[in-house]
N, C-alpha and C positions, 0 to 999 in steps of 0.2 A: 349169259354169266353166271348161270348156276352152275354149271359145270365147272368154272374158274374157281367158285368159293368151294366146292366138294375137293377138289385138287389141292387147293392151300390149305386147307384143313388136313388133310390127308400130309401134305410135304411140311408142314409146320410140326404135325407130330413124329413124323419118322425123323424130322431135325431135330428133335428135343433128344431122339433116340441115338442119334448119330452124335451129338453134342457131349450125352452121358458117357460115351462109349469112348470118346476122344479124350475128355477128363480121367476115365479109369486107365487108358493106357497111356496118358501125362503122366499120371501117379507113378506107374507101374515103372517106367522109362527113368524118373529121376530118382529110383531109389539108388539106380546103378551110380558109379563114377565112371560113364562113361569116355569122358574127355581124356581121361589117361589109356585107355585101349591105343592097342598099335596099329592095328589094321582100318585104313582111313574110309574102306568103306561101309565098317560097323560102325565106325566113328559118324560119318557121315548121317545113314540112316537114324543112331541114334539121337543127332543134331537134329534133325527134321522132324523125328516124332518129341523131341522136347520143346517144340513152339504149341503154344495151345492155340494160340488163333481165335477166330470167333465163338468158340464152345467154352472159351472163358467168361463170355456175356453172361450176365443175369437169363433169366427165361424171358421176359418180356423185352427186354433189349435185344434178345436173338430172334425173337420172333418178328419183331419190326424189322430187322435188317433182313431179315427171311419175304417180309411180306414188300419189301423194297425191290429186293432183288425179283421176283416173283411179278411186281409190276414192268419192271424193266424190261424183262423176259419177252412179257407181253407185249409193248410197247415195240419191240425189237422184230416178234413176229409178224403186227399187223403192218409197219411199214414194208417188212420184204413182199405182203401179198397185195400191199397197194401198190407197189414197185411193179411188181410184175404184171400186173392188170394195166396199168400205165405204157409198159413196155409191149405188151399183146397190142396194145389198142394202136400205140402207134405204128407197129410193124404194118397190122392192117390198113393204118391209113396211106402208109409209104406204098404198099403192095398197090393199094387200089389206084394209086396217082399212074405208078409205071406199067 
């Protein structure tokens, strides 16, 4: 678990930087009156940049979200490993019977 805690610390640090960058991009995007642009592609891109998402959360809440997502990812990886091991043992049992 030590590796996971080191990785989680790094992930939270990088996540904070990414959130700060997203906030800056969001502020820059909202300086434009992009809804009046004629080009659909540009309007769509501005529309996507104008939604802040989880970066709008305070730092503590953002850390909580990232921790929960990290735990969910860990559970998924573990479940896949268990499934593969079980599949392997079932194949060996089947092969030995035949």
